[in-house]
KOLLOSE-543039 format. One record per residue: residue number from 1; residue in three letters; chain; x, y, z of N, C-alpha, C, O in turn. Coordinates in pm, whole numbers, plus 50000, padded with zeros to 5 digits. Example, Ala and Ser with C-alpha at 12.3 -4.5 7.8 and 13.67 -1.06 7.14 Angstrom:
<pts>
   n res chain    nu    nv    nw   cau   cav   caw    cu    cv    cw    ou    ov    ow
   1 ala     A 51319 49431 50780 51230 49550 50780 51320 49670 50780 51424 49668 50846
   2 ser     A 51285 49775 50708 51367 49894 50714 51290 50003 50787 51341 50114 50804
</pts>
This chain:
<pts>
   n res chain    nu    nv    nw   cau   cav   caw    cu    cv    cw    ou    ov    ow
   1 met     A 50054 49876 49990 49988 49977 49991 50096 50117 49995 50083 50194 49900
   2 ala     A 50187 50147 50087 50293 50243 50095 50331 50270 49937 50322 50379 49882
   3 pro     A 50367 50164 49883 50455 50197 49744 50358 50278 49646 50390 50382 49588
   4 leu     A 50224 50208 49634 50119 50280 49575 50094 50435 49611 50089 50528 49531
   5 phe     A 50081 50437 49743 50061 50593 49820 50186 50668 49741 50162 50753 49656
   6 leu     A 50277 50643 49765 50408 50728 49726 50387 50739 49545 50407 50845 49484
   7 leu     A 50348 50623 49484 50344 50650 49338 50261 50761 49284 50288 50833 49188
   8 leu     A 50116 50764 49390 50036 50868 49331 50044 50970 49377 49989 51060 49314
   9 cys     A 50126 51011 49528 50132 51137 49546 50294 51228 49512 50312 51348 49535
  10 leu     A 50388 51140 49459 50514 51211 49424 50491 51282 49300 50587 51358 49283
  11 pro     A 50401 51293 49198 50387 51397 49103 50345 51539 49168 50373 51655 49136
  12 phe     A 50271 51488 49266 50214 51617 49332 50319 51710 49395 50315 51833 49394
  13 ala     A 50423 51626 49454 50527 51690 49544 50597 51756 49480 50641 51858 49535
  14 phe     A 50642 51722 49315 50722 51773 49266 50658 51865 49142 50726 51901 49046
  15 gly     A 50540 51893 49155 50465 51961 49037 50492 52114 49021 50447 52202 48947
  16 gly     A 50563 52111 49096 50629 52283 49074 50528 52372 49133 50420 52341 49182
  17 his     A 50586 52502 49121 50471 52596 49179 50489 52731 49075 50578 52748 48992
  18 asp     A 50399 52801 49099 50347 52923 48959 50402 53038 49048 50335 53088 49139
  19 tyr     A 50535 53080 49016 50591 53190 49105 50529 53316 49005 50509 53425 49058
  20 asn     A 50506 53300 48888 50431 53395 48846 50310 53480 48877 50284 53597 48850
  21 gln     A 50228 53361 48958 50075 53411 48987 50123 53440 49146 50048 53518 49206
  22 ala     A 50230 53391 49219 50262 53451 49347 50306 53553 49344 50264 53635 49425
  23 leu     A 50417 53593 49242 50441 53753 49221 50330 53868 49223 50304 53968 49291
  24 ser     A 50278 53799 49112 50121 53898 49071 50039 53919 49197 50006 54032 49232
  25 lys     A 50005 53803 49267 49908 53820 49365 49989 53913 49478 49913 53985 49544
  26 ser     A 50142 53924 49514 50211 53953 49625 50193 54123 49603 50189 54193 49705
  27 ile     A 50184 54182 49481 50196 54278 49408 50087 54364 49452 50089 54474 49508
  28 leu     A 49960 54265 49402 49816 54306 49449 49798 54336 49579 49722 54428 49607
  29 phe     A 49877 54250 49697 49855 54292 49832 49899 54401 49826 49818 54478 49878
  30 phe     A 49997 54459 49785 50043 54612 49836 49934 54734 49770 49910 54842 49824
  31 glu     A 49875 54682 49636 49762 54788 49584 49656 54782 49684 49619 54897 49709
  32 ala     A 49570 54667 49775 49525 54667 49860 49542 54720 50002 49451 54737 50084
  33 gln     A 49675 54746 50018 49693 54814 50126 49717 54970 50136 49758 55032 50234
  34 arg     A 49680 55023 50000 49727 55161 49979 49622 55251 50074 49509 55215 50109
  35 ser     A 49679 55361 50103 49571 55478 50184 49600 55572 50103 49698 55575 50027
  36 gly     A 49487 55681 50120 49494 55779 50003 49395 55796 49904 49295 55726 49885
  37 tyr     A 49428 55885 49852 49333 55891 49714 49385 55802 49632 49504 55813 49602
  38 leu     A 49297 55684 49573 49354 55573 49484 49378 55640 49360 49318 55736 49311
  39 pro     A 49489 55567 49310 49501 55622 49145 49396 55529 49050 49346 55422 49086
  40 his     A 49373 55602 48905 49268 55574 48840 49304 55444 48806 49209 55369 48785
  41 asn     A 49444 55385 48793 49468 55273 48751 49453 55123 48885 49496 55008 48878
  42 gln     A 49378 55188 48990 49405 55069 49074 49334 54953 49040 49216 54968 49007
  43 arg     A 49385 54831 49044 49344 54705 49052 49222 54642 49128 49121 54585 49086
  44 ile     A 49258 54668 49236 49163 54671 49359 49076 54733 49381 49078 54826 49462
  45 thr     A 48948 54685 49294 48827 54766 49266 48753 54786 49393 48687 54890 49406
  46 trp     A 48756 54704 49482 48667 54714 49624 48702 54814 49707 48632 54874 49789
  47 arg     A 48846 54832 49671 48870 54964 49802 48862 55105 49741 48885 55124 49621
  48 ala     A 48830 55199 49825 48818 55335 49793 48917 55424 49859 49010 55391 49933
  49 asn     A 48881 55538 49821 48993 55651 49923 48986 55615 50065 48893 55558 50122
  50 ser     A 49087 55651 50110 49076 55620 50239 49186 55734 50352 49273 55795 50290
  51 gly     A 49180 55751 50467 49273 55833 50523 49306 56005 50464 49411 56068 50454
  52 leu     A 49168 56037 50434 49208 56154 50347 49234 56300 50465 49263 56413 50426
  53 asn     A 49218 56269 50581 49233 56353 50682 49393 56328 50749 49441 56414 50823
  54 asp     A 49449 56234 50723 49558 56198 50806 49693 56313 50776 49750 56325 50667
  55 gly     A 49721 56384 50888 49798 56477 50951 49710 56608 50945 49782 56707 50952
  56 lys     A 49600 56634 50936 49556 56747 50898 49549 56809 51046 49574 56929 51051
  57 ala     A 49521 56747 51161 49532 56840 51269 49646 56876 51311 49660 56968 51391
  58 ser     A 49750 56802 51255 49930 56896 51285 49941 56960 51152 50049 56974 51095
  59 gly     A 49823 57002 51101 49883 57070 50924 49980 57061 50845 50044 57153 50793
  60 val     A 49996 56920 50831 50067 56844 50751 50005 56737 50668 49923 56655 50710
  61 asp     A 50053 56744 50544 49933 56631 50431 50005 56501 50460 50105 56482 50391
  62 leu     A 49970 56400 50556 50004 56292 50546 49896 56169 50496 49863 56066 50554
  63 val     A 49853 56227 50363 49744 56137 50304 49838 56045 50232 49946 56090 50194
  64 gly     A 49806 55921 50210 49917 55803 50109 49968 55695 50200 49912 55660 50304
  65 gly     A 50071 55649 50155 50146 55533 50218 50067 55422 50189 49995 55421 50089
  66 tyr     A 50072 55325 50270 50067 55181 50306 49981 55158 50462 50026 55184 50574
  67 tyr     A 49858 55106 50431 49837 55067 50570 49904 54902 50618 49940 54825 50529
  68 asp     A 49913 54868 50743 49988 54778 50811 49905 54655 50793 49821 54646 50883
  69 ala     A 49902 54560 50710 49844 54434 50695 49686 54445 50734 49630 54371 50815
  70 gly     A 49632 54537 50671 49475 54564 50649 49428 54646 50774 49306 54667 50774
  71 asp     A 49484 54688 50859 49446 54706 50995 49404 54863 51021 49355 54901 51127
  72 asn     A 49435 54964 50889 49401 55093 50908 49515 55163 50992 49484 55262 51058
  73 val     A 49622 55126 50994 49737 55204 51077 49819 55172 50966 49805 55079 50887
  74 lys     A 49931 55283 50971 50036 55324 50873 50138 55320 50995 50134 55411 51079
  75 phe     A 50216 55229 51005 50328 55209 51099 50435 55268 51003 50412 55243 50885
  76 gly     A 50553 55344 51030 50685 55382 50954 50807 55281 50937 50866 55259 50831
  77 leu     A 50830 55235 51038 50947 55140 51037 50910 55026 50921 50983 55000 50826
  78 pro     A 50786 54965 50948 50751 54862 50877 50745 54848 50734 50782 54758 50658
  79 met     A 50663 55009 50706 50638 55059 50549 50773 55070 50506 50799 55041 50390
  80 ala     A 50886 55116 50605 51009 55185 50519 51063 55056 50461 51116 55046 50350
  81 phe     A 51044 54959 50546 51128 54800 50523 51076 54749 50412 51142 54712 50315
  82 thr     A 50933 54747 50425 50895 54687 50294 50898 54745 50145 50888 54681 50040
  83 ile     A 50915 54887 50163 50939 54964 50042 51120 54915 49990 51168 54881 49882
  84 thr     A 51171 54932 50115 51313 54883 50077 51326 54760 50002 51369 54758 49887
  85 met     A 51287 54647 50075 51306 54509 50008 51225 54521 49836 51265 54466 49733
  86 met     A 51119 54599 49850 51075 54583 49701 51153 54669 49623 51121 54654 49505
  87 ser     A 51221 54734 49633 51323 54826 49577 51450 54742 49540 51505 54755 49430
  88 trp     A 51495 54654 49637 51609 54562 49634 51567 54429 49529 51637 54362 49453
  89 ser     A 51421 54422 49560 51381 54320 49459 51384 54363 49310 51453 54302 49228
  90 ile     A 51321 54450 49283 51331 54509 49186 51470 54549 49102 51456 54565 48981
  91 ile     A 51585 54564 49152 51727 54574 49136 51766 54400 49088 51827 54358 48991
  92 glu     A 51713 54343 49182 51801 54221 49184 51686 54105 49073 51716 53987 49060
  93 tyr     A 51598 54146 49027 51479 54026 48955 51389 54130 48853 51272 54102 48828
  94 arg     A 51451 54243 48801 51391 54342 48706 51349 54269 48618 51228 54253 48606
  95 lys     A 51452 54195 48520 51397 54122 48423 51294 54014 48432 51198 54002 48355
  96 gln     A 51323 53933 48539 51201 53865 48569 51084 53916 48592 50982 53870 48541
  97 met     A 51086 54043 48689 50946 54122 48685 50893 54165 48572 50772 54156 48554
  98 ala     A 50989 54226 48467 50925 54269 48343 50865 54169 48247 50767 54193 48176
  99 ala     A 50947 54024 48249 50884 53914 48162 50737 53860 48227 50650 53802 48161
 100 asn     A 50729 53888 48346 50613 53863 48391 50496 53998 48386 50377 53990 48416
 101 gly     A 50554 54096 48348 50428 54192 48333 50404 54285 48460 50320 54375 48458
 102 glu     A 50495 54253 48584 50474 54316 48682 50597 54432 48704 50575 54497 48806
 103 leu     A 50681 54460 48657 50797 54559 48683 50717 54699 48694 50741 54778 48785
 104 gly     A 50641 54719 48616 50555 54858 48612 50492 54862 48755 50520 54953 48834
 105 his     A 50414 54771 48783 50308 54746 48918 50462 54772 49053 50464 54849 49149
 106 ala     A 50545 54699 49017 50644 54708 49133 50693 54833 49170 50700 54875 49285
 107 met     A 50732 54902 49055 50773 55029 49060 50649 55108 49095 50664 55181 49192
 108 glu     A 50581 55109 49062 50466 55228 49125 50437 55202 49256 50402 55291 49334
 109 ala     A 50453 55060 49295 50433 55021 49460 50538 55084 49523 50494 55140 49623
 110 val     A 50667 55103 49509 50783 55166 49554 50750 55291 49570 50752 55351 49678
 111 lys     A 50705 55352 49424 50695 55522 49422 50561 55594 49530 50562 55712 49565
 112 trp     A 50445 55487 49572 50346 55505 49633 50414 55527 49765 50397 55638 49816
 113 gly     A 50492 55434 49835 50542 55429 49945 50629 55575 49962 50584 55660 50039
 114 thr     A 50745 55599 49893 50830 55694 49874 50788 55814 49888 50840 55900 49958
 115 asp     A 50660 55829 49799 50578 55969 49789 50543 56007 49927 50559 56111 49992
 116 tyr     A 50489 55884 49955 50437 55929 50140 50539 55965 50200 50523 56077 50247
 117 phe     A 50668 55908 50226 50782 55931 50323 50821 56084 50301 50846 56166 50389
 118 ile     A 50821 56106 50146 50865 56267 50120 50775 56356 50210 50817 56452 50275
 119 lys     A 50650 56315 50207 50563 56405 50254 50586 56411 50432 50601 56509 50504
 120 ala     A 50582 56282 50463 50620 56269 50631 50762 56358 50663 50776 56389 50781
 121 his     A 50846 56393 50589 50940 56456 50582 50939 56611 50526 51010 56654 50434
 122 pro     A 50835 56689 50610 50820 56796 50508 50919 56935 50547 50896 57045 50497
 123 gln     A 51034 56908 50648 51162 57016 50649 51235 56940 50731 51190 56848 50799
 124 pro     A 51349 56977 50726 51508 56894 50803 51484 56904 50955 51445 57005 51015
 125 tyr     A 51510 56800 51000 51502 56753 51128 51346 56733 51178 51326 56744 51299
 126 val     A 51222 56703 51083 51121 56654 51132 51053 56569 51049 51047 56601 50930
 127 leu     A 51003 56476 51082 50987 56353 51034 50882 56324 51086 50894 56335 51208
 128 tyr     A 50737 56278 51041 50598 56220 51088 50638 56072 51082 50703 56021 50990
 129 gly     A 50598 56020 51171 50550 55858 51183 50497 55799 51342 50494 55852 51453
 130 glu     A 50468 55701 51304 50413 55608 51404 50427 55499 51432 50361 55451 51525
</pts>
């Protein structure tokens, strides 16, 4: 019985993974975590503009950036790490991302985060964060 089980299960164990789909879905995750005025090319259609008053109480525009894991909170350090890792991934795997049609989406994801960080640093020695 054991040899028959192994014979039937072995093809599934070495069947491979669809890394193109994993890449596409992981970048879609970033789009789903966007805060602010969403762009016209937003692929996650169930999301709407959000966090449009961020920073208003302090007189600064902090609209944008990414929420932390769907909880409607924007944490600066995890967001900075994420943007850094995405940037390094683009440098390292640019050709593969382009071949899969995701390079533009990945670069838009980085820009979304860096645009927010530029806003969060409105003057020398001032950085807004949580």
